DOPADO-301090 format. One line per field, with one value per residue: residue number from 1; residue in three letters; x, y, z of N, C-alpha, C in turn. Coordinates in Angstrom, 1 decimal. Layout:
resi = NUM; ...
resn = ALA; ...
n_x = X; ...
n_y = Y; ...
n_z = Z; ...
ca_x = X; ...
ca_y = Y; ...
ca_z = Z; ...
c_x = X; ...
c_y = Y; ...
c_z = Z; ...
//
This chain:
resi = 1; 2; 3; 4; 5; 6; 7; 8; 9; 10; 11; 12; 13; 14; 15; 16; 17; 18; 19; 20; 21; 22; 23; 24; 25; 26; 27; 28; 29; 30; 31; 32; 33; 34; 35; 36; 37; 38; 39; 40; 41; 42; 43; 44; 45; 46; 47; 48; 49; 50; 51; 52; 53; 54; 55; 56; 57; 58; 59; 60; 61; 62; 63; 64; 65; 66; 67; 68; 69; 70; 71; 72; 73; 74; 75; 76; 77; 78; 79; 80; 81; 82; 83; 84; 85; 86; 87; 88; 89; 90; 91; 92; 93; 94; 95; 96; 97; 98; 99; 100; 101; 102; 103; 104; 105; 106; 107; 108; 109; 110; 111; 112; 113; 114; 115; 116; 117; 118; 119; 120; 121; 122; 123; 124; 125; 126; 127; 128; 129; 130; 131; 132; 133; 134; 135; 136; 137; 138; 139; 140; 141; 142; 143; 144; 145; 146; 147; 148; 149; 150; 151; 152; 153; 154; 155; 156; 157; 158; 159; 160; 161; 162; 163; 164; 165; 166; 167; 168; 169; 170; 171; 172; 173; 174; 175; 176; 177; 178; 179; 180; 181; 182; 183; 184; 185; 186; 187; 188; 189; 190; 191; 192; 193; 194; 195; 196; 197; 198; 199; 200; 201; 202; 203; 204; 205; 206; 207; 208; 209; 210; 211; 212; 213; 214; 215; 216; 217; 218; 219; 220; 221; 222; 223; 224; 225; 226; 227; 228; 229; 230; 231
resn = MET; ILE; GLY; GLY; THR; TRP; GLN; LEU; THR; ALA; PRO; ASP; ARG; SER; TRP; THR; LEU; ALA; VAL; PRO; ARG; LEU; ALA; ALA; ALA; MET; VAL; VAL; LEU; PRO; VAL; PHE; LEU; GLN; ALA; PRO; TRP; VAL; ARG; LEU; HIS; PRO; PHE; SER; ALA; THR; LEU; PHE; THR; ALA; VAL; LEU; MET; ALA; VAL; GLY; ILE; VAL; LEU; GLY; GLN; THR; ALA; ASP; ARG; GLN; LYS; ALA; GLU; ILE; GLY; GLN; LEU; LEU; VAL; GLY; PHE; SER; GLY; SER; TRP; LEU; ALA; GLY; CYS; LEU; PHE; TRP; GLY; TRP; LEU; ARG; ALA; HIS; PRO; LEU; LEU; HIS; LEU; PRO; VAL; GLU; ALA; PHE; ALA; LEU; PRO; LEU; ALA; LEU; THR; GLY; LEU; ASN; SER; ARG; TRP; ARG; LEU; ALA; ALA; ALA; PHE; TYR; LEU; SER; SER; LEU; LEU; GLY; THR; ALA; CYS; THR; ASP; LEU; MET; MET; ALA; VAL; THR; GLY; VAL; MET; GLN; ALA; TRP; PRO; THR; VAL; VAL; MET; ALA; PRO; ILE; ASP; LEU; ALA; PRO; GLY; LEU; LEU; HIS; GLN; ALA; GLY; LEU; GLN; LEU; LEU; HIS; PRO; LEU; PRO; MET; LEU; LEU; LEU; ALA; LEU; ALA; ALA; VAL; LEU; ILE; LEU; GLY; LEU; GLY; ARG; ARG; TRP; SER; GLN; ILE; GLY; SER; THR; TRP; SER; MET; ALA; GLY; ALA; VAL; LEU; VAL; THR; THR; VAL; TRP; VAL; ASP; GLY; LEU; PHE; LEU; ILE; THR; ALA; LEU; LEU; GLN; PRO; GLY; LEU; SER; GLY; LEU; ILE; GLU
n_x = 21.4; 21.0; 21.6; 19.6; 17.5; 16.3; 17.6; 15.4; 15.6; 14.6; 14.2; 13.9; 11.3; 9.7; 9.9; 8.7; 6.0; 5.8; 5.9; 3.4; 2.2; 3.7; 3.4; 0.7; 0.7; 2.0; -0.1; -1.9; -0.5; -0.4; -2.8; -2.4; 0.1; 0.6; -1.9; -2.5; 0.0; 0.2; -1.9; -0.9; 1.6; 2.0; 4.1; 6.5; 5.5; 5.4; 8.2; 9.2; 8.9; 11.2; 13.0; 11.9; 12.0; 14.7; 15.8; 14.6; 15.5; 18.2; 18.1; 16.7; 18.6; 20.4; 22.1; 20.7; 18.0; 15.9; 16.3; 16.2; 13.5; 12.1; 13.0; 11.9; 9.3; 9.0; 9.8; 7.5; 5.5; 6.3; 5.5; 2.6; 2.5; 3.4; 1.4; -0.9; 0.1; 0.0; -2.6; -4.1; -3.0; -3.2; -5.3; -7.7; -10.2; -11.4; -12.8; -12.8; -10.4; -8.8; -8.3; -7.1; -4.8; -3.7; -2.9; -0.7; 1.6; 1.2; 1.9; 4.6; 4.6; 3.4; 5.1; 7.0; 6.3; 7.4; 10.1; 12.9; 11.9; 9.4; 7.9; 7.8; 6.1; 3.9; 3.0; 2.2; 0.3; -1.8; -2.5; -3.5; -5.8; -7.2; -7.8; -9.3; -11.5; -12.7; -13.2; -15.1; -17.0; -18.0; -18.8; -20.9; -22.8; -23.2; -21.9; -19.8; -20.5; -20.8; -18.3; -16.2; -17.9; -17.5; -14.7; -13.9; -15.1; -15.9; -14.1; -15.6; -18.2; -17.5; -17.2; -20.0; -21.1; -19.7; -20.4; -23.2; -22.8; -21.6; -23.9; -25.6; -24.7; -25.8; -28.2; -30.6; -29.7; -27.2; -25.7; -26.1; -24.6; -22.2; -21.6; -21.6; -19.4; -17.4; -17.3; -16.3; -13.9; -12.7; -12.7; -11.2; -8.7; -8.3; -8.0; -5.7; -3.9; -3.3; -1.9; 0.9; 4.0; 4.3; 1.8; 0.3; 1.0; 0.0; -2.6; -3.0; -2.6; -4.7; -7.1; -6.6; -7.3; -10.1; -10.7; -9.6; -11.3; -13.6; -12.9; -12.9; -15.4; -16.7; -15.4; -16.3; -18.8; -19.0; -17.0; -16.4; -14.3; -11.7; -11.3; -9.4; -9.9; -10.9; -10.2
n_y = 4.6; 7.6; 9.3; 7.8; 7.3; 6.2; 7.2; 7.9; 6.3; 5.5; 2.6; 2.3; 3.6; 1.9; -0.5; 0.5; 0.4; -2.2; -3.3; -3.4; -5.3; -7.7; -7.9; -8.6; -10.9; -12.3; -12.5; -14.3; -16.7; -18.4; -19.6; -21.5; -23.0; -22.8; -23.7; -26.5; -27.4; -26.9; -28.8; -31.1; -31.3; -29.5; -28.9; -28.6; -26.6; -24.4; -24.0; -23.2; -20.5; -19.5; -19.7; -17.7; -15.4; -15.2; -15.1; -12.8; -10.8; -10.7; -9.8; -7.5; -5.6; -4.9; -2.7; -2.4; -1.4; -2.8; -5.4; -5.2; -4.1; -6.5; -8.1; -6.8; -7.0; -10.0; -10.4; -9.0; -10.7; -13.1; -13.0; -13.2; -15.6; -17.3; -17.0; -18.1; -20.5; -21.4; -21.2; -22.7; -25.0; -26.0; -24.7; -24.5; -25.3; -23.5; -20.6; -18.1; -17.5; -16.8; -14.3; -12.9; -14.6; -14.3; -11.5; -11.4; -10.2; -7.4; -5.2; -5.0; -4.3; -2.1; -0.5; -0.8; 0.9; 3.3; 2.8; 1.4; -0.8; -0.3; -1.0; -3.6; -3.7; -2.5; -4.3; -6.3; -5.3; -4.5; -7.0; -8.1; -6.4; -7.2; -9.7; -9.4; -7.9; -10.1; -12.1; -10.3; -10.1; -12.9; -13.4; -11.5; -12.5; -15.1; -17.1; -18.1; -19.5; -22.1; -22.8; -24.5; -26.9; -27.5; -27.6; -29.5; -31.8; -35.4; -36.4; -37.4; -35.9; -33.2; -31.6; -31.2; -30.0; -27.5; -26.6; -26.0; -24.0; -21.9; -21.5; -19.9; -17.5; -16.5; -15.4; -12.5; -10.6; -11.3; -11.3; -8.5; -7.4; -8.2; -7.1; -4.6; -4.3; -5.2; -3.0; -0.9; -1.8; -1.9; 0.6; 1.8; 0.7; 1.7; 4.4; 4.4; 3.7; 6.1; 7.7; 7.0; 5.1; 2.8; 2.7; 2.4; -0.4; -1.4; -1.0; -2.7; -5.2; -5.3; -5.1; -7.4; -9.3; -9.2; -10.2; -12.9; -13.8; -13.9; -15.8; -18.0; -18.4; -19.0; -21.3; -22.8; -23.2; -24.2; -26.4; -27.6; -29.2; -28.4; -26.1; -25.5; -25.3; -27.6; -31.1
n_z = -7.6; -5.5; -2.8; -1.6; -3.2; -6.2; -9.7; -12.1; -15.3; -18.7; -19.0; -16.2; -15.7; -17.4; -15.6; -13.4; -14.0; -14.3; -12.0; -10.4; -12.1; -11.4; -8.8; -8.6; -9.8; -7.8; -6.0; -7.3; -7.4; -5.0; -5.1; -7.2; -6.4; -3.6; -2.4; -3.1; -2.4; 0.4; 1.3; 0.9; 2.2; 4.8; 6.4; 5.1; 3.1; 4.9; 5.9; 3.7; 3.7; 4.9; 2.7; 0.9; 2.3; 2.9; 0.3; -0.4; 1.2; 0.7; -2.0; -1.8; -0.5; -2.4; -4.8; -7.3; -8.6; -9.8; -8.8; -6.1; -5.7; -6.5; -4.4; -2.1; -2.6; -2.5; 0.4; 1.5; 0.4; 1.6; 4.2; 3.8; 2.6; 4.9; 6.9; 5.4; 4.9; 7.7; 8.6; 6.8; 6.8; 9.5; 10.8; 9.4; 9.7; 11.3; 10.9; 12.1; 13.0; 10.7; 9.6; 12.0; 12.1; 9.5; 10.1; 11.5; 11.2; 11.2; 13.1; 12.5; 9.8; 9.5; 10.7; 9.0; 6.7; 6.8; 6.4; 4.4; 3.6; 2.5; 0.2; 0.5; 3.1; 2.2; 0.1; 1.8; 3.4; 1.7; 1.0; 3.1; 3.7; 1.5; 2.2; 4.6; 3.5; 2.1; 4.1; 5.5; 3.8; 3.4; 5.9; 6.1; 4.1; 5.0; 4.3; 5.6; 7.7; 6.8; 6.2; 8.2; 7.9; 5.1; 4.7; 6.3; 5.5; 4.4; 1.4; -0.7; -0.5; 0.1; -2.4; -3.2; -1.0; -1.1; -3.4; -2.6; -0.8; -2.5; -4.0; -2.4; -2.6; -4.8; -4.6; -4.5; -2.2; -1.4; -3.8; -4.5; -2.1; -2.7; -5.2; -4.7; -2.7; -4.5; -6.4; -4.6; -3.9; -6.4; -7.0; -4.8; -5.5; -8.0; -7.3; -5.8; -7.5; -8.8; -7.2; -6.5; -7.2; -5.0; -4.0; -6.3; -6.9; -4.5; -4.9; -7.1; -6.1; -4.1; -6.2; -7.7; -5.8; -5.8; -8.3; -7.8; -5.8; -7.4; -9.4; -7.7; -6.9; -9.2; -9.9; -7.5; -8.0; -10.7; -10.9; -8.2; -7.0; -7.8; -6.6; -4.6; -2.0; -0.9; 0.4
ca_x = 20.9; 21.6; 20.7; 18.6; 16.4; 16.8; 17.3; 14.8; 15.9; 13.2; 14.0; 13.2; 10.1; 9.1; 9.9; 7.8; 4.8; 5.8; 5.8; 2.0; 1.7; 4.5; 2.8; -0.7; 1.1; 1.9; -1.3; -2.5; 0.4; -1.0; -4.1; -2.1; 1.0; 0.6; -3.1; -2.2; 1.4; -0.1; -2.8; 0.0; 2.6; 2.1; 5.4; 7.6; 5.4; 5.7; 9.5; 9.7; 8.9; 12.6; 13.5; 11.4; 12.4; 16.2; 16.1; 13.9; 16.4; 19.3; 18.0; 16.4; 19.6; 21.2; 21.9; 20.0; 16.6; 14.7; 16.3; 15.7; 12.1; 11.7; 13.4; 11.0; 8.0; 9.2; 9.5; 6.4; 4.9; 6.6; 4.5; 1.2; 2.7; 3.6; 0.0; -1.5; 0.4; -0.4; -3.9; -4.7; -2.3; -3.6; -6.5; -8.8; -11.7; -11.7; -12.6; -12.7; -9.0; -8.4; -7.9; -6.1; -3.7; -3.2; -2.5; 0.3; 2.8; 0.6; 2.6; 5.9; 4.3; 2.8; 6.5; 7.9; 5.9; 8.4; 11.5; 13.5; 11.1; 8.2; 7.2; 7.2; 5.0; 2.6; 2.4; 1.6; -0.9; -2.7; -3.0; -4.4; -6.8; -8.0; -8.4; -10.2; -12.7; -13.1; -13.8; -16.1; -18.4; -18.4; -19.7; -22.4; -23.6; -23.6; -21.1; -18.6; -21.0; -20.6; -17.0; -15.9; -18.3; -17.1; -13.5; -13.7; -16.2; -15.2; -13.7; -17.0; -19.2; -16.9; -17.6; -21.3; -21.2; -19.0; -21.2; -24.4; -22.4; -21.6; -25.3; -26.2; -24.4; -26.6; -29.7; -30.4; -29.2; -25.9; -25.2; -25.9; -23.5; -20.9; -21.4; -21.2; -18.0; -16.6; -17.3; -15.7; -12.6; -12.1; -12.6; -10.1; -7.4; -7.9; -7.6; -4.4; -3.0; -3.0; -1.0; 2.5; 4.4; 4.1; 0.4; 0.0; 1.2; -0.9; -3.8; -3.1; -2.8; -6.2; -8.0; -6.4; -8.1; -11.5; -10.6; -9.4; -12.5; -14.5; -12.6; -13.0; -16.9; -17.2; -14.9; -17.1; -20.2; -18.9; -16.2; -15.9; -13.2; -10.7; -11.2; -8.2; -10.3; -11.1; -9.0
ca_y = 5.1; 8.7; 10.0; 6.8; 7.3; 6.0; 8.2; 7.1; 6.3; 5.0; 1.3; 2.3; 3.7; 0.6; -1.3; 1.0; -0.1; -3.8; -3.8; -3.8; -6.8; -8.7; -8.0; -9.3; -12.4; -12.9; -12.6; -15.5; -17.6; -19.3; -20.5; -22.7; -23.6; -23.1; -24.4; -27.8; -27.9; -27.1; -29.6; -32.4; -31.1; -28.2; -28.3; -28.1; -25.5; -23.5; -23.9; -22.5; -19.2; -19.1; -19.4; -16.6; -14.4; -15.2; -14.4; -11.5; -9.7; -10.4; -9.1; -6.1; -4.7; -4.6; -1.4; -2.5; -1.0; -4.0; -6.6; -4.6; -4.2; -7.7; -8.7; -6.4; -7.9; -11.4; -10.1; -9.1; -12.0; -14.2; -12.8; -13.7; -17.2; -18.0; -16.9; -18.9; -22.1; -21.9; -21.4; -23.8; -26.4; -26.5; -24.0; -24.4; -25.4; -22.2; -19.3; -16.8; -17.3; -16.6; -12.8; -12.9; -15.4; -13.4; -10.2; -11.6; -9.4; -6.2; -4.1; -4.9; -3.9; -0.8; 0.2; -0.9; 1.7; 4.5; 2.3; 1.1; -1.9; 0.4; -1.8; -5.0; -3.4; -2.2; -5.7; -7.2; -4.7; -4.3; -8.4; -8.2; -5.7; -8.0; -10.7; -8.8; -7.8; -11.5; -12.6; -9.7; -10.6; -14.1; -13.3; -11.0; -13.3; -16.3; -18.2; -18.4; -20.6; -23.4; -23.1; -25.7; -28.2; -27.9; -28.0; -31.0; -33.1; -36.2; -36.2; -37.4; -35.1; -31.9; -30.8; -30.9; -28.9; -26.1; -26.0; -25.5; -22.8; -21.1; -21.0; -19.2; -16.0; -16.2; -14.9; -11.2; -9.8; -11.5; -10.6; -6.9; -7.0; -8.5; -6.0; -3.2; -4.4; -5.1; -1.6; -0.1; -2.3; -1.6; 2.3; 2.2; 0.1; 2.8; 5.5; 4.2; 3.8; 7.4; 8.3; 6.8; 3.6; 1.9; 2.6; 1.6; -1.8; -1.9; -1.1; -3.8; -6.4; -5.3; -5.4; -8.8; -10.0; -9.3; -11.3; -14.4; -14.2; -14.1; -16.9; -19.0; -18.5; -19.6; -22.7; -23.5; -23.3; -25.3; -27.4; -27.4; -29.9; -27.6; -24.8; -25.6; -25.3; -29.0; -32.2
ca_z = -6.6; -5.1; -1.6; -1.2; -4.2; -7.6; -10.8; -13.1; -16.7; -19.5; -18.3; -14.8; -15.8; -17.8; -14.5; -12.4; -14.6; -14.3; -10.4; -10.0; -12.4; -10.7; -7.2; -8.9; -10.1; -6.5; -5.3; -8.1; -7.1; -3.9; -5.9; -7.9; -5.9; -2.0; -1.8; -3.4; -1.5; 2.0; 1.4; 0.6; 3.2; 5.1; 7.0; 4.1; 2.7; 5.9; 5.7; 2.2; 4.0; 5.3; 1.4; 0.3; 3.2; 2.7; -1.1; -0.5; 2.2; -0.1; -3.2; -1.3; 0.1; -3.5; -5.2; -8.4; -8.4; -10.0; -7.9; -4.8; -5.5; -6.5; -3.1; -1.2; -2.9; -1.9; 1.7; 1.8; 0.0; 2.5; 5.1; 3.3; 2.6; 6.1; 7.3; 4.7; 5.5; 9.0; 8.7; 5.7; 7.1; 10.7; 11.6; 8.4; 10.2; 12.4; 9.9; 12.7; 13.2; 9.5; 9.7; 13.1; 11.6; 8.5; 10.5; 12.6; 11.0; 11.2; 13.7; 11.8; 8.4; 9.8; 10.8; 7.7; 5.7; 6.9; 6.3; 3.1; 3.2; 2.4; -0.6; 1.2; 3.8; 1.3; -0.2; 2.8; 4.1; 1.0; 0.8; 4.3; 3.3; 0.6; 2.9; 5.5; 2.6; 1.5; 5.1; 5.9; 2.9; 3.7; 7.0; 6.0; 3.2; 5.7; 3.8; 6.6; 8.6; 6.1; 6.1; 8.7; 7.4; 3.9; 4.7; 7.0; 5.1; 3.6; 0.2; -1.6; 0.2; 0.1; -3.5; -3.2; 0.1; -1.4; -4.6; -2.2; -0.2; -3.5; -4.5; -1.3; -3.0; -6.0; -4.0; -4.8; -1.4; -1.3; -5.0; -4.4; -1.2; -3.4; -6.2; -4.0; -2.2; -5.6; -6.9; -3.7; -3.8; -7.5; -6.9; -4.1; -6.3; -9.1; -6.6; -5.4; -8.8; -9.1; -6.0; -6.7; -7.4; -4.1; -3.9; -7.5; -6.4; -3.5; -5.6; -8.1; -5.2; -3.9; -7.2; -8.0; -4.6; -6.1; -9.4; -7.5; -5.1; -8.5; -9.9; -6.7; -6.7; -10.6; -9.8; -6.5; -8.8; -11.8; -10.6; -6.6; -6.6; -8.3; -5.9; -3.8; -0.5; -0.2; 0.1
c_x = 21.7; 20.7; 19.6; 17.6; 17.1; 16.6; 16.6; 15.0; 14.4; 13.2; 13.3; 11.6; 9.2; 8.7; 9.1; 6.3; 4.6; 5.6; 4.5; 1.8; 2.5; 3.8; 1.4; -0.3; 1.4; 1.0; -2.2; -1.9; 0.0; -2.0; -3.6; -0.9; 0.8; -0.6; -2.7; -0.9; 0.9; -1.0; -1.8; 0.8; 2.7; 3.3; 6.3; 6.9; 5.7; 7.0; 9.9; 9.6; 10.5; 13.4; 13.1; 11.7; 14.1; 16.3; 15.7; 14.8; 17.6; 19.3; 17.7; 17.4; 20.8; 21.0; 21.0; 18.6; 15.6; 15.0; 15.9; 14.3; 11.6; 11.9; 12.4; 9.5; 8.0; 9.2; 8.2; 5.2; 5.2; 5.8; 3.2; 1.4; 2.7; 2.3; -1.0; -1.2; -0.1; -1.8; -4.6; -4.1; -2.8; -4.9; -7.5; -10.1; -12.1; -11.7; -12.4; -11.1; -8.3; -7.6; -6.8; -4.6; -3.0; -2.4; -1.5; 1.5; 2.4; 1.5; 4.0; 5.6; 4.0; 4.3; 7.3; 7.6; 6.7; 9.9; 11.8; 12.6; 9.7; 7.2; 6.8; 6.1; 3.7; 1.9; 1.6; 0.1; -2.0; -3.4; -3.9; -5.6; -7.8; -8.6; -9.3; -11.7; -13.3; -13.8; -15.1; -17.3; -18.8; -19.0; -20.9; -23.2; -23.9; -22.9; -20.1; -19.3; -21.1; -19.3; -16.4; -16.5; -18.0; -15.5; -13.1; -14.6; -15.4; -15.1; -14.9; -18.2; -18.8; -17.5; -19.1; -21.7; -20.8; -19.8; -22.7; -24.0; -22.3; -22.8; -26.0; -25.9; -25.1; -28.0; -29.3; -29.6; -27.6; -25.2; -25.1; -24.8; -22.3; -20.5; -20.9; -19.7; -17.0; -16.2; -16.3; -14.4; -11.8; -11.8; -11.4; -8.8; -7.1; -7.5; -6.1; -3.4; -2.4; -2.1; 0.6; 2.7; 4.1; 2.6; -0.4; 0.2; 0.3; -2.3; -4.1; -3.0; -4.2; -7.1; -7.9; -7.1; -9.3; -11.5; -10.3; -10.6; -13.6; -14.4; -12.9; -14.6; -17.2; -16.6; -15.9; -18.3; -20.2; -17.9; -15.5; -14.4; -11.8; -10.4; -9.9; -8.7; -10.4; -10.0; -9.2
c_y = 6.1; 9.2; 8.9; 6.9; 6.9; 6.8; 7.3; 7.3; 5.7; 3.5; 1.3; 2.5; 2.5; -0.2; -0.9; 0.6; -1.5; -4.2; -4.2; -5.1; -8.0; -8.9; -8.9; -10.6; -13.0; -13.2; -14.0; -16.8; -18.6; -20.1; -21.8; -23.5; -23.8; -24.0; -26.0; -28.2; -28.0; -28.3; -31.1; -32.4; -29.9; -27.8; -27.9; -26.7; -24.2; -23.1; -23.3; -21.0; -18.7; -18.7; -18.2; -15.5; -14.2; -14.5; -12.9; -10.4; -9.5; -9.5; -7.5; -5.2; -4.5; -3.2; -1.3; -2.5; -2.2; -5.2; -6.3; -4.4; -5.4; -8.3; -8.0; -7.0; -9.3; -11.4; -10.0; -10.3; -13.1; -14.2; -13.4; -15.1; -17.9; -18.0; -17.9; -20.3; -22.3; -22.1; -22.5; -25.0; -26.8; -25.8; -23.7; -24.3; -24.4; -20.9; -18.0; -16.6; -16.9; -15.3; -12.4; -13.6; -14.6; -12.1; -10.3; -10.6; -7.8; -4.9; -3.9; -4.2; -2.5; 0.3; 0.3; 0.1; 3.1; 4.0; 2.2; 0.0; -1.5; -0.6; -3.1; -5.0; -3.2; -3.4; -6.4; -6.6; -4.7; -6.0; -8.9; -7.7; -6.6; -9.2; -10.5; -8.5; -9.2; -12.0; -12.0; -10.2; -12.1; -14.3; -12.8; -11.7; -14.7; -17.5; -18.8; -19.4; -22.1; -23.7; -24.2; -26.9; -28.5; -28.3; -29.2; -32.0; -34.1; -35.9; -36.2; -36.6; -33.5; -30.9; -30.4; -29.7; -27.4; -25.7; -25.5; -24.1; -21.7; -20.5; -20.2; -17.6; -15.7; -15.5; -13.3; -10.3; -10.1; -11.0; -9.0; -6.6; -7.2; -7.5; -4.9; -3.3; -4.6; -3.8; -0.6; -0.6; -1.9; -0.2; 2.4; 1.8; 1.4; 4.0; 5.6; 4.2; 5.1; 8.2; 8.2; 5.4; 2.7; 1.6; 2.0; 0.1; -2.4; -2.2; -2.3; -5.2; -6.5; -5.6; -6.9; -9.7; -10.3; -10.5; -12.9; -14.8; -14.7; -15.7; -18.0; -19.4; -19.2; -21.0; -23.5; -23.9; -24.4; -26.3; -27.5; -28.0; -29.3; -26.3; -24.6; -25.6; -26.6; -30.0; -32.7
c_z = -5.8; -4.0; -1.3; -1.9; -5.5; -8.8; -11.8; -14.5; -17.4; -19.0; -17.0; -14.9; -16.2; -16.5; -13.7; -13.1; -14.4; -13.1; -10.1; -10.8; -12.0; -9.4; -7.8; -9.2; -8.8; -5.6; -5.9; -7.7; -6.1; -4.2; -6.4; -7.2; -4.4; -1.8; -1.9; -2.5; -0.1; 2.1; 1.6; 1.8; 3.8; 5.9; 6.2; 3.3; 3.7; 5.7; 4.6; 2.5; 4.2; 3.9; 0.8; 1.0; 2.9; 1.2; -1.2; 0.2; 1.2; -1.2; -2.7; -0.8; -1.3; -3.9; -6.7; -8.1; -8.6; -9.0; -6.6; -4.4; -5.6; -5.2; -1.9; -1.5; -2.3; -0.5; 2.0; 1.4; 1.1; 3.9; 5.0; 3.1; 3.9; 6.7; 6.6; 5.1; 6.8; 9.1; 7.8; 6.1; 8.6; 11.4; 10.7; 8.9; 11.1; 11.6; 10.8; 13.0; 12.0; 9.4; 10.7; 12.7; 10.5; 8.8; 11.6; 12.4; 10.8; 11.7; 12.8; 10.4; 8.6; 9.9; 9.4; 6.7; 5.8; 6.8; 4.6; 2.6; 3.0; 1.3; -0.2; 2.3; 3.0; 0.7; 0.7; 3.3; 3.1; 0.7; 1.8; 4.2; 2.5; 1.1; 4.0; 4.8; 2.3; 3.0; 5.7; 5.1; 3.0; 4.9; 6.8; 5.2; 3.9; 5.1; 4.9; 7.6; 8.0; 6.0; 6.8; 8.1; 6.0; 4.0; 5.4; 6.5; 4.2; 2.0; -0.9; -1.4; -0.1; -1.3; -3.6; -2.2; -0.4; -2.6; -3.8; -1.6; -1.3; -3.8; -3.4; -1.8; -4.3; -5.7; -4.2; -3.7; -1.5; -2.6; -4.9; -3.5; -2.0; -4.4; -5.5; -3.3; -3.4; -6.1; -5.8; -3.7; -5.1; -7.6; -6.2; -4.8; -7.1; -8.3; -6.2; -6.4; -9.1; -8.0; -6.3; -6.8; -6.4; -3.9; -5.0; -7.4; -5.6; -4.1; -6.4; -7.1; -4.7; -4.8; -7.6; -7.0; -5.3; -7.4; -9.1; -6.8; -6.3; -9.1; -9.1; -6.7; -7.9; -10.3; -8.6; -7.2; -9.7; -11.5; -9.3; -6.4; -7.0; -7.6; -5.1; -2.3; -0.1; -0.5; -1.4
//
C-alpha cells in the first residue's frame, strides 16, 4: 500500500473481481446460519456480533489488501447481523420496526463512506437499501399485514398461513409490482457494477437481495416450514 492506496497487481485485480462474490455470499449466509440460530438462542447469536466486529477490525487494519477488505466486509456485515438478531430475536411480530432497527447504524455508515472503512459502509448501506426495498414491496402488496399473524402462529398453523400469504403475491397486480421492482433493482445493481470496485460490491449485495427474496417466495409456496421465518 502506497500513499493510502494499493498498487494493483494481477492477483489484486482477480481479488477485486472476487470481492462482490464474497459480499453476495454474506447476504445469503444469514438465511442458512443466522435465522435458525436466532430462533434457537437469540442472545448468543447477538453476542456473536462482537466476534464478527473484532475480527473485522483487526483484519481491516492490516497492510495486506485482501485481509483488509475481508475485514471491512466483516465490519459492515456485523452491523446487518446485529440488526437482524435484534429484530428476529425479540421484535419480529412488529414489522414496522424492521427497517428502523436495520437502520440503527445509518449515520455511522454514511460517515464511513468518506473514511478508510468505505467498503464496510457500502456493504451495510446496500444491504439496508435491499431491506428497504423488500419491506416496501411487502407493504404495497399487502403481505406485511399478515406478517405478525404468521410469525406468532402455533407451529402447526404457521406453514399454512405463510403459504396463504405467499399466494397473495401470485395475483396480477402484486406480480407486476414485484417484477418492476426486480427490474429496477437489477438495473441499479448493474449500473453500480460499472462505477468502481466499491460500488460493484454494493451492486452485488443489492442484486443478491432480489435472489434471496425470490428464493424465500418459492420456499414459502412450496415448503414454508423451511423458509426460516417461522418457528
